[in-house]
C-alpha positions as CSV (number, residue, x, y, z in Angstrom):
1,M,-11.7,1.3,12.5
2,L,-9.7,-0.6,9.9
3,V,-11.6,-3.4,8.1
4,K,-9.7,-5.9,6.0
5,V,-11.8,-7.2,3.1
6,E,-10.2,-10.5,2.3
7,S,-13.3,-12.5,1.1
8,S,-16.0,-11.9,-1.4
9,T,-18.5,-10.6,1.2
10,T,-17.7,-8.6,4.4
11,I,-20.5,-7.4,6.7
12,I,-20.2,-4.7,9.4
13,K,-23.2,-4.9,11.7
14,D,-25.1,-2.6,14.1
15,I,-23.4,0.7,13.3
16,I,-24.6,4.0,14.8
17,G,-21.6,6.2,13.9
18,G,-17.9,6.1,13.2
19,I,-15.3,6.0,10.5
20,F,-14.4,2.7,8.8
21,E,-11.3,2.3,6.6
22,I,-11.9,-0.5,4.1
23,E,-8.7,-2.1,2.8
24,G,-9.3,-4.6,0.0
25,T,-7.4,-7.4,-1.6
26,G,-6.3,-5.5,-4.7
27,Y,-9.4,-6.2,-6.9
28,L,-10.7,-3.2,-8.8
29,E,-14.4,-3.0,-8.0
30,C,-16.7,-3.6,-5.1
31,R,-20.4,-3.2,-4.4
32,I,-21.5,-1.6,-1.1
33,T,-25.0,-2.2,0.4
34,F,-26.3,-0.1,3.2
35,I,-29.3,-1.5,5.2
36,S,-31.2,0.2,8.0
37,K,-34.7,0.5,9.3
38,G,-34.1,4.3,9.8
39,S,-32.4,7.0,7.8
40,Y,-28.7,7.6,7.4
41,K,-26.1,10.0,6.0
42,L,-22.7,8.8,4.9
43,V,-19.6,10.1,3.2
44,I,-17.3,7.8,1.2
45,K,-13.8,8.9,0.3
46,T,-11.6,7.1,-2.2
47,P,-7.8,7.3,-2.6
48,N,-8.4,9.4,-5.8
49,Q,-9.9,12.2,-3.6
50,E,-13.4,11.3,-4.8
51,V,-16.1,12.2,-2.2
52,I,-19.5,10.6,-2.4
53,N,-22.3,11.7,-0.1
54,I,-25.1,9.3,0.5
55,T,-28.4,10.0,2.2
56,G,-30.8,7.1,2.4
57,K,-33.4,5.1,4.2
58,G,-33.9,1.3,4.0
59,I,-31.6,-0.2,1.4
60,S,-29.0,1.7,-0.8
61,R,-26.4,0.3,-3.1
62,I,-23.3,1.8,-4.7
63,T,-20.6,0.3,-6.9
64,L,-17.0,1.7,-6.6
65,N,-14.1,1.1,-9.0
66,T,-11.8,0.5,-6.0
67,D,-11.9,-1.6,-2.9
68,I,-9.9,0.8,-0.8
69,F,-12.0,3.6,0.7
70,T,-13.2,5.2,3.9
71,I,-16.8,5.3,5.0
72,Q,-17.8,7.9,7.6
73,V,-21.2,7.6,9.2
74,I,-22.4,11.1,9.8
75,E,-25.9,10.3,11.1
76,S,-28.0,7.3,11.6
77,T,-31.5,7.1,13.2
78,D,-31.3,3.3,13.7
79,K,-28.6,0.6,13.5
80,L,-26.9,0.4,10.1
81,N,-25.4,-2.7,8.4
82,I,-22.9,-2.3,5.7
83,T,-22.1,-5.2,3.3
84,V,-19.0,-5.0,1.0
85,N,-19.0,-7.4,-1.9
86,N,-15.9,-7.8,-3.9
87,I,-17.4,-8.0,-7.4
88,K,-14.6,-10.1,-9.0
89,D,-14.9,-12.7,-6.3
90,Y,-18.7,-12.5,-6.4
91,F,-18.9,-13.3,-10.1
92,F,-16.2,-16.0,-9.8
93,D,-18.2,-17.7,-7.1
94,I,-21.3,-17.7,-9.2
95,L,-19.5,-19.1,-12.2
96,S,-17.8,-21.8,-10.2
97,I,-21.2,-23.1,-8.9
98,N,-22.3,-23.7,-12.5
């Protein structure tokens, strides 16, 4: 599934498995948060051929220097939510509030 990330926060809910291609807006960094009541195994692949394996339970966070990547959910014992925050937009939003 192709997911366009066009805002500072994008949430993908109730995932059990699958492959998600994240296509960003051209910003350089993003923070990804994984939330589940169960355990999960994921593989993240970036355009630079970097492969990141994540095994977690509960909440896990990772920061990538790109906003174009693929997430493959290998295994999940409960529904998984993925939140993608565009860091540049995130900090811009905080600064504009003040």
